[in-house]
C-alpha positions as CSV (number, residue, x, y, z in Angstrom):
1,X,50.3,-27.7,173.1
2,X,47.6,-28.8,170.9
3,X,46.8,-32.4,170.9
4,X,46.2,-33.4,167.8
5,X,44.0,-36.3,167.8
6,X,41.6,-33.7,169.7
7,X,38.7,-32.0,167.5
8,X,37.5,-28.7,167.6
9,X,33.8,-27.8,167.4
10,X,32.8,-24.8,165.3
11,X,29.2,-23.3,166.1
12,X,28.6,-20.7,162.8
13,X,26.0,-18.4,163.6
14,X,24.2,-15.5,162.1
15,X,25.3,-11.9,164.0
16,X,22.4,-10.4,162.5
17,X,19.7,-12.8,163.7
18,X,21.1,-12.4,167.2
19,X,22.2,-15.6,167.7
20,X,25.4,-15.2,169.6
21,X,23.7,-15.5,173.0
22,X,22.3,-18.8,171.9
23,X,25.5,-20.0,170.3
24,X,27.4,-19.1,173.4
25,X,25.4,-21.0,175.7
26,X,25.4,-24.1,173.3
27,X,29.4,-23.7,173.3
28,X,29.4,-23.7,177.1
29,X,27.3,-27.0,177.3
30,X,29.8,-28.4,175.0
31,X,32.7,-27.4,176.9
32,X,31.2,-28.9,180.0
33,X,30.3,-32.1,178.5
34,X,33.3,-32.7,176.4
35,X,36.3,-30.8,178.5
36,X,38.5,-33.7,178.0
37,X,37.4,-35.0,175.1
38,X,38.0,-31.3,172.4
39,X,40.5,-28.9,171.7
40,X,37.9,-26.2,171.9
41,X,34.9,-24.6,170.4
42,X,35.0,-21.9,168.1
43,X,32.4,-19.1,167.6
44,X,32.3,-18.0,164.2
45,X,30.0,-14.9,163.0
46,X,28.9,-16.3,159.4
47,X,28.3,-13.6,156.5
48,X,25.5,-15.8,155.4
49,X,21.9,-14.6,156.4
50,X,20.4,-17.3,158.4
51,X,22.9,-19.3,159.0
52,X,23.2,-21.8,161.9
53,X,25.6,-24.9,161.7
54,X,27.8,-27.0,163.8
55,X,31.0,-28.9,162.6
56,X,33.2,-31.0,164.2
57,X,36.8,-30.0,162.2
58,X,35.5,-29.9,158.7
59,X,32.3,-32.3,159.2
60,X,28.5,-30.5,159.4
61,X,26.9,-32.4,161.8
62,X,24.0,-30.0,161.9
63,X,22.5,-27.4,159.5
64,X,19.6,-25.5,160.6
65,X,18.3,-24.7,157.1
66,X,18.6,-28.4,156.1
67,X,16.7,-29.5,159.3
68,X,14.6,-26.8,159.8
69,X,15.3,-26.0,163.4
70,X,18.1,-25.5,165.7
71,X,18.9,-28.3,167.7
72,X,18.0,-29.3,171.3
73,X,21.2,-29.5,173.3
74,X,20.4,-33.0,174.1
75,X,20.4,-33.6,170.4
76,X,23.6,-31.5,169.8
77,X,25.6,-33.3,172.6
78,X,24.7,-36.6,171.2
79,X,25.5,-35.4,167.6
80,X,29.0,-34.4,169.0
81,X,29.9,-37.4,171.0
82,X,28.9,-39.7,168.2
83,X,31.8,-38.0,166.7
84,X,34.3,-36.9,169.1
85,X,34.0,-39.6,171.9
86,X,31.6,-42.6,170.4
87,X,32.1,-44.6,174.1
88,X,31.3,-41.8,176.2
89,X,28.1,-41.8,178.6
90,X,26.1,-38.7,178.5
91,X,23.8,-40.0,181.4
92,X,20.4,-38.6,181.3
93,X,21.0,-36.7,178.0
94,X,21.2,-40.6,176.4
95,X,18.0,-41.5,177.6
96,X,15.4,-41.5,174.7
97,X,12.1,-38.8,175.3
98,X,8.9,-40.5,175.1
């Protein structure tokens, strides 16, 4: 049974660019970190060349074309946390880098 208050994270990636493995690794990292906080992570092949975006439900929290790069995993975890579990500590991932 689906818990309605839990969000789904969608990683939309360009399969023609070979970004499936990167997306799968990011999905694994997010599932490990947010096991109890999300319904799941969806890997969605994009029909738009060069697309890599991350959504929580329908809210885009990262878009590679807008930012001009891929997210660091620490950054992505913080962006997801801010939406799905703002009170959650990410431990060492919450520390600022110098």
